[in-house]
C-alpha positions in Angstrom: 5.2 -35.4 -35.3 8.3 -34.2 -33.5 7.5 -30.6 -34.6 4.0 -30.8 -33.1 5.2 -32.1 -29.8 7.8 -29.3 -29.6 5.2 -26.6 -30.4 2.8 -28.0 -27.8 5.7 -28.0 -25.2 6.6 -24.4 -26.1 3.0 -23.3 -25.7 2.7 -25.0 -22.3 6.0 -23.5 -21.1 4.9 -20.0 -22.3 1.5 -20.4 -20.6 3.0 -21.4 -17.2 5.6 -18.6 -17.4 2.9 -16.0 -18.0 0.5 -17.1 -15.3 3.2 -17.5 -12.7 4.5 -13.9 -13.2 1.2 -12.2 -12.6 1.2 -9.7 -9.7 -1.6 -10.1 -7.2 -3.0 -7.1 -5.6 -3.4 -7.1 -1.8 -5.7 -4.8 0.1 -4.7 -3.5 3.5 -7.1 -2.5 6.2 -6.0 0.5 8.3 -7.6 1.0 11.7 -7.1 4.4 13.3 -7.5 4.6 17.1 -9.0 7.8 18.4 -8.6 9.0 22.0 -12.0 9.4 23.6 -11.0 12.5 25.6 -10.3 14.4 22.4 -13.8 13.6 21.1 -15.4 14.8 24.3 -13.3 18.0 24.3 -14.5 18.8 20.8 -18.2 18.2 21.7 -18.0 20.4 24.9 -17.9 24.1 24.7 -15.5 26.4 26.4 -18.0 27.1 29.2 -18.3 23.4 30.1 -14.6 22.9 30.2 -14.0 26.0 32.3 -16.8 25.0 34.7 -15.1 21.6 35.2 -11.8 23.2 36.1 -13.5 25.6 38.5 -15.3 22.7 40.1 -12.0 20.9 40.6 -10.4 23.9 42.3 -13.4 24.5 44.5 -13.4 20.8 45.6 -9.7 21.1 46.5 -10.4 24.2 48.7 -13.4 22.5 50.4 -11.2 19.4 51.1 -8.5 21.6 52.6 -11.0 23.3 54.9 -12.4 20.0 56.0 -8.8 18.9 56.8 -8.3 22.0 58.8 -11.4 21.4 60.9 -10.2 17.9 61.7 -11.9 14.9 63.1 -14.0 15.3 66.2 -13.8 11.7 67.3 
C-alpha cells in the first residue's frame, strides 16, 4: 500500500513538473507607419512634381509684384 501511494505521488509530481515547464508561444503584431507624402510622390510623375514647384515659384513672384504695387486705399 505504501508503495502504491509513493508511485502515485511520483506520477503526480512528474506530471506537474512537465506541464509547468512548457514554453508558450506568443505572437507579436507589428504595425508599420507610412508617411503619406512618400506615397503621393511615388504615384506622381516627374512632370507633376516639377509643375508644382514651378507653380510655387510663380505664385511667389506674383505676390512680390502685388506687394510692389501696394494698397490704393
